[in-house]
VOFIVO-755423 format. One record per atom (N, C-alpha, C): x, z, y; residue number from 1; residue in one letter; chain; atom name. Coordinates in Angstrom, 3 decimals. Layout:
BEGIN
<atom <X; Z; Y>; NUM; 'a'; 'A'; 'CA'>
...
//
This chain:
BEGIN
<atom <22.850; -3.984; -3.917>; 1; 'm'; 'A'; 'N'>
<atom <22.350; -2.863; -3.458>; 1; 'm'; 'A'; 'CA'>
<atom <20.499; -2.450; -2.777>; 1; 'm'; 'A'; 'C'>
<atom <19.654; -2.351; -2.910>; 2; 't'; 'A'; 'N'>
<atom <18.829; -2.722; -2.022>; 2; 't'; 'A'; 'CA'>
<atom <18.674; -1.120; -1.142>; 2; 't'; 'A'; 'C'>
<atom <18.028; -0.881; -0.211>; 3; 's'; 'A'; 'N'>
<atom <18.023; -0.439; 0.447>; 3; 's'; 'A'; 'CA'>
<atom <16.685; 0.695; 0.264>; 3; 's'; 'A'; 'C'>
<atom <16.624; 1.854; 1.088>; 4; 'i'; 'A'; 'N'>
<atom <15.567; 2.718; 0.388>; 4; 'i'; 'A'; 'CA'>
<atom <14.259; 1.980; 1.280>; 4; 'i'; 'A'; 'C'>
<atom <14.517; 1.378; 2.017>; 5; 'i'; 'A'; 'N'>
<atom <13.336; 0.430; 2.675>; 5; 'i'; 'A'; 'CA'>
<atom <12.483; -0.111; 2.036>; 5; 'i'; 'A'; 'C'>
<atom <14.017; -1.119; 1.058>; 6; 'e'; 'A'; 'N'>
<atom <12.891; -2.411; 0.542>; 6; 'e'; 'A'; 'CA'>
<atom <12.371; -1.712; -0.568>; 6; 'e'; 'A'; 'C'>
<atom <13.469; -0.559; -0.999>; 7; 'k'; 'A'; 'N'>
<atom <12.873; 0.158; -2.328>; 7; 'k'; 'A'; 'CA'>
<atom <11.162; 0.331; -2.362>; 7; 'k'; 'A'; 'C'>
<atom <11.447; 1.444; -1.236>; 8; 't'; 'A'; 'N'>
<atom <9.838; 1.810; -0.839>; 8; 't'; 'A'; 'CA'>
<atom <8.545; 0.672; -0.215>; 8; 't'; 'A'; 'C'>
<atom <9.425; -0.514; -0.023>; 9; 'r'; 'A'; 'N'>
<atom <8.363; -1.303; 0.021>; 9; 'r'; 'A'; 'CA'>
<atom <7.737; -2.322; -0.909>; 9; 'r'; 'A'; 'C'>
<atom <8.785; -2.379; -1.941>; 10; 'e'; 'A'; 'N'>
<atom <8.396; -2.568; -3.128>; 10; 'e'; 'A'; 'CA'>
<atom <7.649; -1.716; -3.771>; 10; 'e'; 'A'; 'C'>
<atom <7.574; -0.705; -4.172>; 11; 'e'; 'A'; 'N'>
<atom <7.115; 0.327; -4.892>; 11; 'e'; 'A'; 'CA'>
<atom <5.130; 0.096; -3.888>; 11; 'e'; 'A'; 'C'>
<atom <5.290; 0.089; -2.766>; 12; 'v'; 'A'; 'N'>
<atom <4.166; 0.376; -2.137>; 12; 'v'; 'A'; 'CA'>
<atom <3.524; -0.582; -2.686>; 12; 'v'; 'A'; 'C'>
<atom <4.354; -2.188; -2.384>; 13; 'v'; 'A'; 'N'>
<atom <3.098; -3.132; -2.615>; 13; 'v'; 'A'; 'CA'>
<atom <2.819; -3.660; -4.467>; 13; 'v'; 'A'; 'C'>
<atom <3.402; -3.101; -4.990>; 14; 't'; 'A'; 'N'>
<atom <3.067; -2.840; -6.446>; 14; 't'; 'A'; 'CA'>
<atom <1.414; -2.146; -6.525>; 14; 't'; 'A'; 'C'>
<atom <2.012; -1.290; -5.852>; 15; 'y'; 'A'; 'N'>
<atom <0.889; -0.153; -5.744>; 15; 'y'; 'A'; 'CA'>
<atom <-0.318; -1.406; -5.716>; 15; 'y'; 'A'; 'C'>
<atom <-0.547; -1.627; -4.521>; 16; 'i'; 'A'; 'N'>
<atom <-1.639; -2.042; -3.842>; 16; 'i'; 'A'; 'CA'>
<atom <-1.489; -2.855; -4.378>; 16; 'i'; 'A'; 'C'>
<atom <-1.071; -4.465; -5.253>; 17; 'l'; 'A'; 'N'>
<atom <-1.261; -5.366; -5.791>; 17; 'l'; 'A'; 'CA'>
<atom <-1.709; -4.552; -7.429>; 17; 'l'; 'A'; 'C'>
<atom <-1.304; -3.912; -7.992>; 18; 'r'; 'A'; 'N'>
<atom <-1.465; -3.159; -9.298>; 18; 'r'; 'A'; 'CA'>
<atom <-3.188; -2.589; -9.280>; 18; 'r'; 'A'; 'C'>
<atom <-3.617; -1.902; -7.763>; 19; 'n'; 'A'; 'N'>
<atom <-4.772; -1.613; -7.805>; 19; 'n'; 'A'; 'CA'>
<atom <-6.391; -1.840; -6.845>; 19; 'n'; 'A'; 'C'>
<atom <-5.659; -2.962; -6.315>; 20; 'r'; 'A'; 'N'>
<atom <-6.214; -4.480; -5.404>; 20; 'r'; 'A'; 'CA'>
<atom <-7.126; -3.127; -4.692>; 20; 'r'; 'A'; 'C'>
<atom <-6.633; -2.755; -3.697>; 21; 'i'; 'A'; 'N'>
<atom <-6.725; -1.557; -2.569>; 21; 'i'; 'A'; 'CA'>
<atom <-6.477; -2.605; -1.658>; 21; 'i'; 'A'; 'C'>
<atom <-6.197; -3.339; -0.798>; 22; 'r'; 'A'; 'N'>
<atom <-5.553; -3.786; 0.323>; 22; 'r'; 'A'; 'CA'>
<atom <-7.078; -3.550; 1.644>; 22; 'r'; 'A'; 'C'>
<atom <-7.996; -3.494; 1.351>; 23; 'q'; 'A'; 'N'>
<atom <-8.736; -3.682; 2.278>; 23; 'q'; 'A'; 'CA'>
<atom <-8.707; -2.118; 2.498>; 23; 'q'; 'A'; 'C'>
<atom <-9.277; -1.206; 1.576>; 24; 'r'; 'A'; 'N'>
<atom <-8.503; 0.507; 1.879>; 24; 'r'; 'A'; 'CA'>
<atom <-7.415; 0.346; 2.433>; 24; 'r'; 'A'; 'C'>
<atom <-6.546; 0.021; 2.045>; 25; 'v'; 'A'; 'N'>
<atom <-5.167; 0.641; 2.950>; 25; 'v'; 'A'; 'CA'>
<atom <-5.056; 0.216; 4.439>; 25; 'v'; 'A'; 'C'>
<atom <-5.643; -1.180; 4.490>; 26; 'a'; 'A'; 'N'>
<atom <-5.582; -1.515; 6.181>; 26; 'a'; 'A'; 'CA'>
<atom <-7.000; -0.255; 6.860>; 26; 'a'; 'A'; 'C'>
<atom <-7.496; 0.295; 6.106>; 27; 'd'; 'A'; 'N'>
<atom <-8.424; 0.804; 6.678>; 27; 'd'; 'A'; 'CA'>
<atom <-8.088; 1.909; 6.828>; 27; 'd'; 'A'; 'C'>
<atom <-7.540; 2.737; 5.618>; 28; 'v'; 'A'; 'N'>
<atom <-7.008; 4.016; 6.271>; 28; 'v'; 'A'; 'CA'>
<atom <-5.811; 4.054; 7.341>; 28; 'v'; 'A'; 'C'>
<atom <-5.119; 2.760; 7.320>; 29; 'a'; 'A'; 'N'>
<atom <-3.926; 3.448; 7.603>; 29; 'a'; 'A'; 'CA'>
<atom <-3.982; 2.257; 9.104>; 29; 'a'; 'A'; 'C'>
<atom <-5.098; 1.742; 10.224>; 30; 'g'; 'A'; 'N'>
<atom <-5.753; 1.465; 11.271>; 30; 'g'; 'A'; 'CA'>
<atom <-4.766; 0.701; 11.034>; 30; 'g'; 'A'; 'C'>
<atom <-4.838; -0.751; 10.153>; 31; 'l'; 'A'; 'N'>
<atom <-4.765; -2.139; 10.703>; 31; 'l'; 'A'; 'CA'>
<atom <-5.042; -2.952; 10.013>; 31; 'l'; 'A'; 'C'>
<atom <-4.858; -4.072; 10.516>; 32; 'h'; 'A'; 'N'>
<atom <-5.746; -4.972; 9.733>; 32; 'h'; 'A'; 'CA'>
<atom <-5.419; -6.032; 8.959>; 32; 'h'; 'A'; 'C'>
<atom <-6.523; -6.115; 8.130>; 33; 'l'; 'A'; 'N'>
<atom <-6.215; -7.382; 5.793>; 33; 'l'; 'A'; 'CA'>
<atom <-5.206; -7.796; 6.809>; 33; 'l'; 'A'; 'C'>
<atom <-5.106; -8.890; 7.732>; 34; 'n'; 'A'; 'N'>
<atom <-4.867; -9.225; 7.381>; 34; 'n'; 'A'; 'CA'>
<atom <-2.909; -9.475; 7.187>; 34; 'n'; 'A'; 'C'>
<atom <-2.787; -8.623; 8.138>; 35; 't'; 'A'; 'N'>
<atom <-1.220; -8.312; 8.809>; 35; 't'; 'A'; 'CA'>
<atom <-0.899; -7.251; 7.139>; 35; 't'; 'A'; 'C'>
<atom <-1.227; -6.423; 6.543>; 36; 'v'; 'A'; 'N'>
<atom <-1.619; -5.473; 5.263>; 36; 'v'; 'A'; 'CA'>
<atom <-1.724; -7.597; 4.022>; 36; 'v'; 'A'; 'C'>
<atom <-2.144; -7.712; 3.592>; 37; 's'; 'A'; 'N'>
<atom <-2.135; -8.933; 3.173>; 37; 's'; 'A'; 'CA'>
<atom <-0.605; -9.821; 2.670>; 37; 's'; 'A'; 'C'>
<atom <-0.430; -10.200; 4.608>; 38; 'e'; 'A'; 'N'>
<atom <0.604; -10.875; 4.626>; 38; 'e'; 'A'; 'CA'>
<atom <1.675; -9.908; 4.099>; 38; 'e'; 'A'; 'C'>
<atom <1.746; -8.419; 4.389>; 39; 'i'; 'A'; 'N'>
<atom <3.095; -8.420; 3.735>; 39; 'i'; 'A'; 'CA'>
<atom <2.960; -8.123; 2.132>; 39; 'i'; 'A'; 'C'>
<atom <1.789; -7.674; 1.909>; 40; 'v'; 'A'; 'N'>
<atom <1.969; -7.520; 0.124>; 40; 'v'; 'A'; 'CA'>
<atom <2.043; -8.948; -0.101>; 40; 'v'; 'A'; 'C'>
<atom <1.717; -10.416; 0.053>; 41; 's'; 'A'; 'N'>
<atom <1.680; -11.732; -0.471>; 41; 's'; 'A'; 'CA'>
<atom <3.035; -11.958; -0.057>; 41; 's'; 'A'; 'C'>
<atom <4.163; -11.060; 0.587>; 42; 'g'; 'A'; 'N'>
<atom <6.162; -12.079; 1.226>; 42; 'g'; 'A'; 'CA'>
<atom <5.201; -13.110; 2.339>; 42; 'g'; 'A'; 'C'>
<atom <4.468; -13.106; 2.608>; 43; 'r'; 'A'; 'N'>
<atom <4.708; -14.290; 3.620>; 43; 'r'; 'A'; 'CA'>
<atom <4.887; -13.643; 4.993>; 43; 'r'; 'A'; 'C'>
<atom <5.194; -12.316; 5.309>; 44; 'r'; 'A'; 'N'>
<atom <5.587; -11.816; 6.419>; 44; 'r'; 'A'; 'CA'>
<atom <6.480; -11.362; 5.962>; 44; 'r'; 'A'; 'C'>
<atom <7.973; -11.701; 6.081>; 45; 'k'; 'A'; 'N'>
<atom <9.148; -11.576; 5.185>; 45; 'k'; 'A'; 'CA'>
<atom <10.171; -10.118; 6.196>; 45; 'k'; 'A'; 'C'>
<atom <9.760; -9.909; 7.406>; 46; 't'; 'A'; 'N'>
<atom <9.915; -8.905; 7.826>; 46; 't'; 'A'; 'CA'>
<atom <8.847; -7.909; 8.422>; 46; 't'; 'A'; 'C'>
<atom <8.748; -6.620; 8.650>; 47; 'c'; 'A'; 'N'>
<atom <7.761; -5.934; 8.311>; 47; 'c'; 'A'; 'CA'>
<atom <8.612; -4.374; 9.533>; 47; 'c'; 'A'; 'C'>
<atom <8.147; -4.574; 10.215>; 48; 'n'; 'A'; 'N'>
<atom <8.216; -3.463; 11.618>; 48; 'n'; 'A'; 'CA'>
<atom <8.215; -1.634; 10.280>; 48; 'n'; 'A'; 'C'>
<atom <9.256; -1.655; 10.703>; 49; 'i'; 'A'; 'N'>
<atom <9.292; 0.056; 9.777>; 49; 'i'; 'A'; 'CA'>
<atom <7.865; 0.979; 10.068>; 49; 'i'; 'A'; 'C'>
<atom <7.121; 0.933; 11.104>; 50; 'd'; 'A'; 'N'>
<atom <6.070; 2.095; 11.678>; 50; 'd'; 'A'; 'CA'>
<atom <5.108; 1.304; 11.214>; 50; 'd'; 'A'; 'C'>
<atom <4.837; -0.029; 11.136>; 51; 't'; 'A'; 'N'>
<atom <3.918; -0.564; 10.361>; 51; 't'; 'A'; 'CA'>
<atom <4.186; -0.146; 8.447>; 51; 't'; 'A'; 'C'>
<atom <5.368; -0.081; 8.320>; 52; 'l'; 'A'; 'N'>
<atom <5.284; 0.127; 6.539>; 52; 'l'; 'A'; 'CA'>
<atom <5.423; 1.863; 6.493>; 52; 'l'; 'A'; 'C'>
<atom <5.708; 2.417; 7.739>; 53; 'i'; 'A'; 'N'>
<atom <5.014; 4.030; 7.775>; 53; 'i'; 'A'; 'CA'>
<atom <3.638; 4.433; 7.691>; 53; 'i'; 'A'; 'C'>
<atom <2.960; 3.333; 8.079>; 54; 'k'; 'A'; 'N'>
<atom <1.660; 3.804; 8.042>; 54; 'k'; 'A'; 'CA'>
<atom <1.177; 3.264; 6.295>; 54; 'k'; 'A'; 'C'>
<atom <1.526; 1.847; 6.284>; 55; 'i'; 'A'; 'N'>
<atom <1.207; 1.811; 4.866>; 55; 'i'; 'A'; 'CA'>
<atom <1.185; 2.613; 3.314>; 55; 'i'; 'A'; 'C'>
<atom <2.597; 3.263; 3.712>; 56; 'e'; 'A'; 'N'>
<atom <2.500; 4.150; 2.797>; 56; 'e'; 'A'; 'CA'>
<atom <1.906; 5.292; 3.369>; 56; 'e'; 'A'; 'C'>
<atom <1.781; 5.206; 4.370>; 57; 'a'; 'A'; 'N'>
<atom <1.407; 7.181; 4.740>; 57; 'a'; 'A'; 'CA'>
<atom <-0.158; 6.805; 3.767>; 57; 'a'; 'A'; 'C'>
<atom <-1.052; 5.953; 3.833>; 58; 'a'; 'A'; 'N'>
<atom <-2.259; 5.308; 3.765>; 58; 'a'; 'A'; 'CA'>
<atom <-1.930; 5.384; 2.002>; 58; 'a'; 'A'; 'C'>
<atom <-0.985; 5.067; 0.738>; 59; 'v'; 'A'; 'N'>
<atom <-1.337; 4.512; -0.010>; 59; 'v'; 'A'; 'CA'>
<atom <-0.774; 5.927; -0.672>; 59; 'v'; 'A'; 'C'>
<atom <-0.604; 7.063; -0.177>; 60; 'n'; 'A'; 'N'>
<atom <0.249; 8.583; -0.546>; 60; 'n'; 'A'; 'CA'>
<atom <-1.242; 8.862; -0.352>; 60; 'n'; 'A'; 'C'>
<atom <-2.282; 9.147; 0.422>; 61; 'q'; 'A'; 'N'>
<atom <-3.508; 9.798; 0.986>; 61; 'q'; 'A'; 'CA'>
<atom <-4.199; 8.961; 0.017>; 61; 'q'; 'A'; 'C'>
<atom <-4.252; 7.920; -0.807>; 62; 'i'; 'A'; 'N'>
<atom <-5.496; 7.049; -1.646>; 62; 'i'; 'A'; 'CA'>
<atom <-5.093; 7.689; -2.424>; 62; 'i'; 'A'; 'C'>
<atom <-3.844; 7.589; -3.062>; 63; 'k'; 'A'; 'N'>
<atom <-3.524; 8.388; -4.955>; 63; 'k'; 'A'; 'CA'>
<atom <-3.164; 9.573; -4.494>; 63; 'k'; 'A'; 'C'>
<atom <-3.787; 10.370; -3.286>; 64; 'e'; 'A'; 'N'>
<atom <-4.064; 12.223; -3.464>; 64; 'e'; 'A'; 'CA'>
<atom <-5.232; 12.107; -3.438>; 64; 'e'; 'A'; 'C'>
<atom <-6.115; 11.438; -2.808>; 65; 't'; 'A'; 'N'>
<atom <-7.991; 11.613; -3.027>; 65; 't'; 'A'; 'CA'>
<atom <-8.107; 10.852; -4.758>; 65; 't'; 'A'; 'C'>
<atom <-7.287; 9.704; -5.226>; 66; 'k'; 'A'; 'N'>
<atom <-8.030; 9.769; -6.922>; 66; 'k'; 'A'; 'CA'>
<atom <-7.714; 10.532; -7.855>; 66; 'k'; 'A'; 'C'>
<atom <-6.548; 11.259; -7.847>; 67; 'e'; 'A'; 'N'>
<atom <-6.225; 12.341; -8.447>; 67; 'e'; 'A'; 'CA'>
<atom <-7.434; 13.907; -8.150>; 67; 'e'; 'A'; 'C'>
<atom <-7.660; 13.693; -6.955>; 68; 's'; 'A'; 'N'>
<atom <-8.018; 14.850; -7.235>; 68; 's'; 'A'; 'CA'>
<atom <-9.575; 14.483; -7.179>; 68; 's'; 'A'; 'C'>
<atom <-10.689; 13.915; -7.149>; 69; 'q'; 'A'; 'N'>
<atom <-11.599; 13.655; -7.668>; 69; 'q'; 'A'; 'CA'>
<atom <-11.756; 12.858; -9.341>; 69; 'q'; 'A'; 'C'>
<atom <-13.093; 13.170; -9.238>; 70; 'w'; 'A'; 'N'>
<atom <-13.331; 13.060; -10.469>; 70; 'w'; 'A'; 'CA'>
<atom <-13.433; 11.520; -10.614>; 70; 'w'; 'A'; 'C'>
<atom <-13.338; 10.560; -11.646>; 71; 'y'; 'A'; 'N'>
<atom <-13.709; 9.388; -11.819>; 71; 'y'; 'A'; 'CA'>
<atom <-13.512; 8.817; -13.062>; 71; 'y'; 'A'; 'C'>
<atom <-14.681; 7.527; -13.200>; 72; 'y'; 'A'; 'N'>
<atom <-14.306; 7.111; -14.725>; 72; 'y'; 'A'; 'CA'>
<atom <-13.593; 5.827; -14.415>; 72; 'y'; 'A'; 'C'>
<atom <-12.175; 6.042; -14.984>; 73; 'g'; 'A'; 'N'>
<atom <-11.480; 4.318; -14.764>; 73; 'g'; 'A'; 'CA'>
<atom <-11.586; 3.253; -15.555>; 73; 'g'; 'A'; 'C'>
<atom <-12.356; 3.799; -16.417>; 74; 'g'; 'A'; 'N'>
<atom <-13.266; 2.704; -17.309>; 74; 'g'; 'A'; 'CA'>
<atom <-11.637; 2.918; -18.818>; 74; 'g'; 'A'; 'C'>
<atom <-12.415; 1.924; -20.123>; 75; 'p'; 'A'; 'N'>
<atom <-11.430; 2.018; -20.985>; 75; 'p'; 'A'; 'CA'>
<atom <-9.345; 1.778; -20.550>; 75; 'p'; 'A'; 'C'>
<atom <-8.950; 2.550; -21.540>; 76; 'k'; 'A'; 'N'>
<atom <-7.376; 2.602; -21.598>; 76; 'k'; 'A'; 'CA'>
<atom <-6.813; 1.725; -21.919>; 76; 'k'; 'A'; 'C'>
//
């Protein structure tokens, strides 16, 4: 059984990998790129809850701005 924290981490990591936005997440979250990259790649097995909250908040902010702005996303 996975916890809510593990599920949230998986969702955030999947979104970051799918959209290739490590640098943007790091900038918005106020974290170093290496921190985000290590969490996403799995090299950092344990993650401080504060760090995960910052990353999740950054991803949510990026999702909101992506949905509110018109852009060409390329062919589907």
